[in-house]
C-alpha atoms as one frame of an Amber mdcrd trajectory, in Angstrom:
protein
 -57.491 -90.627  36.299 -55.059 -93.060  37.896 -54.834 -90.780  40.954 -58.616
 -90.886  41.427 -58.615 -94.700  41.356 -55.828 -94.774  43.918 -57.685 -92.366
  46.210 -60.908 -94.382  45.820 -59.112 -97.614  46.712 -57.516 -96.003  49.769
 -60.890 -94.679  50.933 -62.527 -98.095  50.519 -59.727 -99.751  52.509 -60.093
 -97.177  55.304 -63.880 -97.622  55.433 -63.576-101.429  55.551 -60.967-101.145
  58.317 -63.208 -98.878  60.424 -66.252-101.142  59.969 -64.323-104.324  60.840
 -62.811-102.703  63.937 -66.169-101.422  65.137 -67.692-104.893  64.732 -64.789
-106.487  66.644 -65.209-103.912  69.393 -68.956-104.453  69.594 -68.357-108.171
  70.209 -65.626-107.543  72.795 -67.160-104.953  75.106 -70.549-103.729  76.297
 -70.940 -99.973  76.715 -72.723 -98.944  79.906 -74.230 -95.624  80.897 -73.036
 -94.158  84.172 -76.154 -95.454  85.939 -75.629 -98.997  84.609 -71.925 -98.783
  85.446 -72.696 -97.751  89.052 -75.163-100.634  89.467 -72.578-103.262  88.605
 -69.042-102.089  89.268 -69.025-102.838  93.015 -69.525-106.549  92.239 -66.861
-106.504  89.522 -63.220-105.682  88.944 -63.032-101.952  88.284 -59.978-101.178
  86.166 -58.741 -97.711  85.202 -56.526 -98.139  82.121 -55.234 -94.550  82.130
 -51.611 -93.816  82.955 -50.595 -93.586  86.628 -50.306 -89.795  86.555 -53.899
 -89.477  85.295 -55.109 -92.047  87.849 -53.424 -90.186  90.717 -55.039 -86.917
  89.617 -58.484 -88.485  90.130 -60.201 -91.836  89.657 -63.458 -93.601  90.402
 -63.601 -94.724  94.022 -62.549 -98.371  94.258 -60.744 -98.521  90.909 -57.464
-100.322  90.371 -54.921 -98.831  87.977 -53.526-101.046  85.242 -52.366 -98.646
  82.506 -53.160 -99.788  78.969 -49.430 -99.574  78.184 -48.806-102.309  80.805
 -51.875-104.459  80.205 -50.128-107.037  77.990 -47.776-107.841  80.874 -50.298
-107.458  83.722 -53.599-108.855  82.403 -53.230-111.955  84.623 -53.864-109.681
  87.633 -57.475-109.549  86.418 -59.627-112.589  87.182 -61.325-114.023  84.062
 -64.245-115.474  86.073 -65.502-112.075  87.297 -66.947-109.155  85.317 -64.383
-106.546  84.262 -65.425-102.874  84.246 -62.985-100.711  82.292 -62.668 -97.007
  81.824 -60.200 -94.450  80.516 -60.463 -90.728  79.816 -62.702 -91.085  76.724
 -63.173 -94.698  75.582 -60.323 -95.317  73.159 -57.864 -96.986  75.518 -60.522
 -98.976  77.353 -61.846-100.259  74.009 -58.370-101.442  72.998 -57.938-102.989
  76.460 -61.250-104.823  76.011 -60.073-106.264  72.681 -56.884-107.540  74.321
 -58.779-109.096  77.237 -61.269-110.703  74.841 -58.351-112.314  72.965 -57.053
-113.635  76.292 -60.370-115.349  77.067 -62.251-112.784  79.165 -65.976-112.663
  78.386 -67.690-110.275  80.802 -66.150-106.963  79.720 -67.876-103.615  80.141
 -66.762-100.027  79.616 -68.009 -96.681  80.848 -69.710 -94.891  77.989 -68.016
 -91.518  77.484 -65.167 -92.416  79.851 -63.969 -90.698  83.008 -64.448 -87.229
  81.522 -68.232 -87.763  81.739 -68.193 -89.316  85.242 -70.156 -87.367  87.857
 -69.975 -89.933  90.690 -67.554 -90.157  93.599 -63.859 -89.841  92.871 -60.650
 -90.147  94.832 -57.408 -88.316  94.139 -53.915 -88.335  95.604 -53.505 -84.616
  95.099
């Protein structure tokens, strides 16, 4: 019986953690469809938070690469007074990047819904 209580407590903690994180994320970043993303990213700072190797293999035309692993050191390269459009392969890294930028005082943060894997627009590669 003790084991069941322990498992129940662990499950409740996990569920609370997931809900709190999703609420934090919802406040930090706005998800945009590809069409919405295309309408606004030319007037914004387009940041690809994937690693350099992924960026070089192909990225959205006009994007700047600031890997999520370097964002804590390089976030000052992004202007806080302009909209920030983020994307990664799926949306996990860009969501975490949005949370970091929100903590640092950025307010206009958007991410590509579905990430680069769903992008059908123009791309550039160094290959």
